[in-house]
C-alpha positions in Angstrom: -31.8 38.9 -67.6 -32.9 39.4 -63.8 -35.8 36.6 -64.7 -33.4 34.1 -65.9 -31.0 34.5 -62.8 -33.6 33.9 -60.3 -34.5 30.7 -62.4 -31.2 29.3 -62.2 -31.1 29.9 -58.2 -34.6 28.4 -57.5 -33.2 24.9 -59.1 -30.3 24.6 -56.6 -31.1 22.3 -53.5 -29.3 23.3 -50.2 -29.3 20.9 -47.2 -32.4 20.9 -45.2 -32.5 21.9 -41.9 -33.7 18.4 -40.6 -31.0 16.7 -42.1 -28.4 19.0 -40.6 -29.6 18.5 -37.4 -29.6 14.9 -37.5 -26.1 14.9 -38.7 -24.9 17.0 -35.9 -26.8 14.8 -33.5 -25.4 11.7 -35.0 -21.7 13.0 -34.9 -22.3 14.2 -31.0 -23.2 10.6 -30.4 -20.4 9.1 -32.0 -18.0 11.6 -30.8 -19.5 11.4 -26.9 -19.4 7.6 -27.1 -15.4 7.9 -28.3 -14.4 9.9 -25.4 -16.4 7.7 -23.0 -14.7 4.5 -24.3 -11.2 6.3 -24.1 -11.6 7.6 -20.5 -12.8 3.9 -19.7 -9.9 2.4 -21.1 -7.6 4.7 -19.5 -9.2 4.1 -16.1 -9.1 0.2 -16.5 -5.4 0.6 -17.5 -4.6 2.5 -14.4 -6.3 0.0 -12.1 -4.7 -2.8 -13.9 -1.0 -1.6 -14.1 -0.4 0.1 -10.4 -2.1 -2.2 -7.4 -1.2 -3.3 -4.2 -2.6 -6.0 -1.7 -2.1 -5.4 2.0 -2.4 -8.6 4.1 -2.0 -9.6 7.7 -1.6 -6.3 9.2 -1.0 -6.2 13.1 -0.2 -3.5 15.7 1.3 -4.4 19.2 1.5 -1.9 22.2 3.8 -2.6 25.1 1.1 -3.2 27.8 3.2 -1.5 30.7 5.6 1.1 28.9 3.9 4.4 29.7 5.5 6.3 26.8 3.7 4.3 24.6 6.0 1.8 22.7 4.5 0.0 19.8 5.0 -1.9 16.7 3.4 -2.8 13.6 3.7 -5.3 10.7 2.6 -6.2 7.5 2.3 -7.8 4.2 2.4 -6.1 1.1 2.1 -7.7 -2.4 2.4 -6.1 -5.8 -0.7 -7.2 -7.9 -0.3 -5.1 -10.9 1.7 -5.2 -13.9 4.3 -2.4 -13.3 7.1 -1.8 -10.8 5.5 0.2 -7.6 7.2 1.4 -4.4 5.6 1.7 -1.0 6.2 5.2 -0.1 3.9 5.9 2.8 2.7 4.1 6.1 0.9 6.4 8.5 -1.3 5.2 11.8 -3.7 7.7 13.0 -2.7 10.1 10.4 0.8 10.4 11.2 3.5 9.1 9.0 6.1 6.6 10.0 9.8 7.6 9.1 11.6 5.4 6.5 14.3 4.7 9.2 11.7 2.9 11.3 10.6 0.5 8.5 12.6 -3.0 8.6 11.7 -4.5 5.0 12.4 -7.8 3.7 11.8 -8.5 -0.2 13.6 -11.7 -0.6 10.9 -13.9 0.5 9.3 -17.6 -0.3 5.6 -17.9 -0.4 5.6 -19.5 2.7 7.5 -16.9 4.6 5.0 -14.4 3.2 1.9 -16.3 3.9 3.2 -17.1 7.8 1.2 -15.2 10.3 3.1 -12.0 11.5 3.1 -13.1 15.2 4.0 -11.2 18.2 7.5 -12.8 19.4 8.0 -10.7 22.6 9.4 -7.0 23.5 13.1 -8.0 24.8 16.3 -8.7 22.6 16.3 -6.6 19.5 17.0 -3.0 19.9 17.6 -1.7 16.4 18.7 1.8 17.8 15.3 2.7 19.3 14.0 3.4 23.1 11.8 1.3 24.8 10.8 -2.1 24.1 11.8 -3.9 20.5 10.6 -7.0 18.8 12.6 -10.1 20.0 15.4 -12.1 18.2 15.1 -15.9 18.7 16.1 -19.1 17.0 17.8 -18.4 13.8 17.9 -14.5 14.7 19.7 -15.2 18.1 23.4 -14.6 16.4 22.1 -11.9 14.0 23.7 -8.4 14.2 22.1 -5.8 16.9 22.5 -2.8 15.5 20.0 0.3 14.8 19.7 -0.8 10.8 19.0 -4.6 11.2 15.9 -6.6 12.4 15.4 -10.5 12.5 12.3 -12.3 13.6 11.9 -15.6 13.5 8.3 -16.1 12.9 7.7 -20.1 13.7 11.1 -20.5 15.8 12.4 -23.1 13.9 15.6 -21.6 13.1 17.5 -22.7 10.1 16.5 -20.3 7.6 12.7 -21.1 7.7 10.2 -18.5 8.1 12.8 -15.9 9.2 11.8 -12.2 8.2 15.4 -10.5 8.0 15.0 -6.5 7.3 17.2 -3.7 6.8 16.3 -0.1 8.1 14.7 1.4 4.8 16.0 4.6 3.7 13.5 5.6 1.1 10.3 3.5 -0.7 10.4 -0.2 -0.9 10.3 -1.2 -4.3 8.6 -4.4 -5.8 8.7 -5.8 -9.2 5.0 -7.0 -10.6 3.9 -10.1 -8.4 6.9 -9.2 -6.0 6.0 -9.1 -2.2 7.6 -7.7 0.9 7.0 -8.1 4.7 7.6 -4.7 6.7 7.9 -4.3 10.2 7.6 -0.5 11.4 8.0 1.1 15.0 5.3 3.4 15.7 6.3 6.6 16.8 6.3 6.7 20.7 3.2 7.9 22.2 0.9 7.7 19.2 -0.8 4.5 20.9 -0.6 4.0 24.6 -1.4 0.9 26.7 -4.7 2.4 27.0 -5.6 1.8 23.4 -5.2 -2.1 23.9 -8.2 -3.5 22.3 -9.0 -0.3 20.4 -9.7 0.1 16.9 -7.0 2.2 14.9 -6.7 3.3 11.2 -3.2 2.4 9.5 -2.5 3.2 6.0 -0.2 1.8 3.4 0.4 3.4 0.1 2.5 2.9 -3.0 2.0 6.0 -5.3 -1.8 6.2 -5.7 -2.3 2.6 -4.9 -3.3 1.5 -1.3 -5.5 2.7 1.4 -6.4 2.9 4.9 -7.5 -0.4 7.2 -8.7 -0.6 10.7 -6.8 -2.8 13.1 -7.4 -3.5 16.6 -4.5 -2.7 18.5 -3.4 -5.9 20.9 -1.7 -5.2 24.0 1.1 -7.4 25.0 3.5 -7.7 28.0 7.3 -8.6 28.1 6.6 -12.2 27.5 4.1 -11.8 25.1 
């Protein structure tokens, strides 16, 4: 009886050790490839859906104001395919409060591409101490208050190439393909006349999109 049972067991074949090893290796490769492809897909999707392009950035410091009065300006465009909000501008690691941003998001292509030129210090004073950016041309009759800034970029008036910014109260939202020009008053003392001609770091972020840029500070007198 014992002899018959042994005979039956010996006729059954188990999966060989070599075949088992091959199956495990193939499964590991397939699963690993799937994980890599999935991770790559997520990375590509993230970079394609949330991105901004920063252009034309400028920083100006008053050449005779010893307290360090300075302004900056930048263009920002949403180059992704989802709504983004510019939520941080910092210079030398110091965040600039939203109330010191003056953003125009209703721009023509010409206005966005126009060089962000210095227009002088006198005139407009949006609720800040020291020099401020100048109103000219189309901006001559614009309201002078703490919440409004108007820059006539080319001096032609008649509504052409005019940046009109309201003081921000929070992040600046932009639809896909949308753009904004943001003027910002640097915290007094962050930059001084001694920094004229010196490179400094300005960072612009919309969530995780964006990053720092190296900008040369331009010293400007009252007349430009």
